[in-house]
N, C-alpha and C positions, 0 to 999 in steps of 0.2 A: 504494500499499500504506499502511495506517495503522500507525504505530509507537506502541506504548504506552510511556510513559517516566514516571519518577518526577517528580512535581510539584516544580518548582524555584523556586516562590515564595520569596522571601528568608525564612530561618528566623527564628522569633519568639524570637530570643535576646537582644535588646537590644544586640547588637554589630554588626548589619548584615552578618554574615557568613554565607555559604552553604557554601564549601568546608569539608570536614571533615578531621580527621586520620585516621590509622589506629592501631589500638591492638592491642598483645598484652597479654592479662591472664591472671593466675592465677585459676582459677574456684574453687578449694578444693572443698568438699563442702557438702551441706545445712547442717551446723552453722555455715558461715560467716554464715548469716543471723543467728545470735545472737552473733557475735564483734563486739563494739563498736569495737575498734580497726581491724580490716580493713574492716568495713563503713563506717566513718567515712572511711576513706582512699578507698575506691572512690567513695562518695557526694560527697565534696569534689571529686574528679577530674572526676566527671560534671558538677558544677555549673560547673566552669571551661570546659566545652566549649560551642560553639554548639549549639542544640537540633537534632538530627538530624531530617531529613525521614523517614528510614527507617533501619533498622539491618541489616546483612547480618553474620552471625556464622558462623564455621567452628570447630566444637568438636571436641576430642580425642575425643569419645565418638560421633562418626558417621564411620566409615570406610566408604566406598563408591565404587566405580567401576562404570559411569561416573558423572560428576558427577550429584548429585541435589539437589533443593531440597525443603524441608519444605512442609507443607500451608500454604496462603496464606489460608484462610477465617478470618475474624474469631472469636476465642475458641476456637481449636482446643485441645483439651486437651493438657496437658504429658505428657512422658515421664518416668516415675520410675524411672530407669535406676540404681538403687543398692539396696543391701540392708544391713541391720543397723542402721538408724537409727530414731529414734523415730517412732511412727506418725504424729504431726502433720505430718511432712515430706512424706508421701504425700498430704496433703490441701492442699498448697500450690497456689495459683491464680496465673496471670499471663496474663490475657486481653488480647491485643493486637489492634489493628485489622487489616482486610483488607491482605494484602501482595501481591495479584496484580498490580499494577503493577510492582513491583520484580522479581517473578519473570519477567514477560514482558521486562522490560529486560535482565536477566542472560542470559536464554536467547538474546536477540537478539545479545549480545556475543560468544557463543561460536562458535568455527569451525563452519561447517556440516557438517564431518566429525565433530564430537562431538555425541553424544547426551546431553541434559539430561534426566534423569528427574523428573517432578514427582510427588511423593508427595501423595496426597489426604487422608491421615489422620495421618501423623507430625507430632506436635508437637515443641516445643522440648525438648531433653534438659537435664539439669542443668548441663551445661557451658555452656548459654545462659542458662536461666531464673534460675539462682541469682545469678550476678553482675548480670544485667540487672534483676531484682527489687530490687536495692539500689541500682544506678545511676540507673535510671529507674522508680521505684516506681509511678507513675501508670499504667503500662501503656498509654499513650495513643499510642505510636509504632509503626508497622508493624515487624515483625520477620521476617526470613527467615533460616533456617538453611540452609547450604550443606554438603554432605558433603565430607570430605577424601579425594580420589580416589588420593592417592599419598603416600609419605613422601619422595620425591626432592625435595631442596631446590631444584634448578634448575627442576623442573617447577612446584613451588608458587610460586617467585619469578615464573615466567612467568604462572601463574594470577593472582597478585597484580597484576602489570602490566596484564593484561587487564582487571581489575576497577577499576584505578586511576580511570578517568573518573567512576565513580560518586561519588567524593568531591567533585567539582565539582558535583554534582547534589544535594548535601546528605545523602548516605548515609555514615553510619559503618560503616567495615569493622573487624571485630574478629576476631582469632585468639585463641581461648579455649584455654588449656592449663594448664601448671604447670611452671615452669622446672626444677624437679627433681621427680620422681615415683616414687622407689624404694620404694613401699609395702611389697613383700615383705621389705625389709631394715630397716624401722623396728622399734625394740625397744620403744618406747612410744608411745601414741596419745593424746597430750594436746596441746592447742593450743599451750601454752607449752613444749613438749618441746624439748630442745637438738637443734640441727641436727647430724646425723652428719658425720664429715669428709668423706665423699664428696659430701654435699649441699653443704657449704660451698665444697668445692674447685670443683666444677662452676659454682656461683653466681658466684664470683668470676671464674673464666675467662670466663663468659658475659658478665658485667657489664663487665669490661674490654674485651672484643671489640665489645660494643655501643657503649661509649664512644668507640671508634676508628672505628665504622662499618665494622668489618672482616667483611664478609658471607662472604667466602671461608673465613675461619677458623671462623665460626659454622656454615657448611655442612659443614666437615670434622670435625664433632664426633665422629664414630666413631673417628677416628684421633688427634686433637689434644686432645679434652677430658679433663681429669682427672676421676676419679670414676666414669668408665664402666666397665662398664655398670650399676653400682649406681644411679646418678643416674637412668638411664633404661633398665631392662631391656627395655622396649618404648618406642618414641619417639613414640607419637601425642600426648603432651602438650607435647613440644618442637617438632614440626614446624609446628604453626599459625603459629609465629613468622615463617616464610618466606612465607606469605601476606601478613601484615602488612608485612614488609620489601618485598615485591614491589610493594606498593601505595603505597609511599613515592614522592614525586617524584623523590628520588634515594636509593636505598638506602645509598649510601656516605657520606651526610651523617648523623652521629650523631643519634638520637632523644633524647628526654627520658625517662629512667628515673624514672617518677613514684612507684613503690612498691618498697620493698625489704624485707628481713628475711624471717622464717621462720615457717611455720604448720604445727604438727605436725612440725617438723624439715625441712619442705620449702621451697624458695625460692618466695616470692610476688613476686619482681621482676618488674615490669610496664613496658610501654614505649609512648611515644606518638611516632608519626613524622608529619611533614608532607609 
């Protein structure tokens, strides 16, 4: 039997590195593309990474079970899954190369009892293309999006563990969400808006738990986290964190919190784990 895998020729990063970290990032909204501070932070972070052979991203904006993968064809059109923004954001493009090798590799990694659905037309949603357009603007790296099949932290940690070997093959694994996402409870919609108390409380709590490598506490957010349920009236922007932590070599070893602060009052705290 012939197995398709991601090309593992050493990445052209100038560092001689192939193994990639795993990231949890805040993806903001389309206006992030025009925010000079956050864009600069994301771009600087990407510049520090070895060049990925491919990118696998799990976005808050695709919840689907059983597990599903986005279209693999080069140049698949984007998903404009948002409303109320300037018309130009609906004309953004991010045409990436064919990702069929990565899709085949991931499908082969899943248990035989699990069906992996391959979409032939679904492109990247804004939880994927907005930050990636900033971090890897050339669009010359294959990108595949994976659906989030559950919000159960233990199951997402297990999914991350299953995906972990991809890091050694040069694949950058990204969980894309927003560490706080209480949109219904925001009273002002400005990039520099003051963070509400519930957003600050949850952010500090999560930042301290991440600094300790305390995965159990992070997983018990519904009962232990301050600011709930305002920080996350629904939890799809928080739970991609557990795919990232599961993909870490040792989730109990604290990662590096690369970005902090607030955007429209929501926490943009982001994490890199080895």
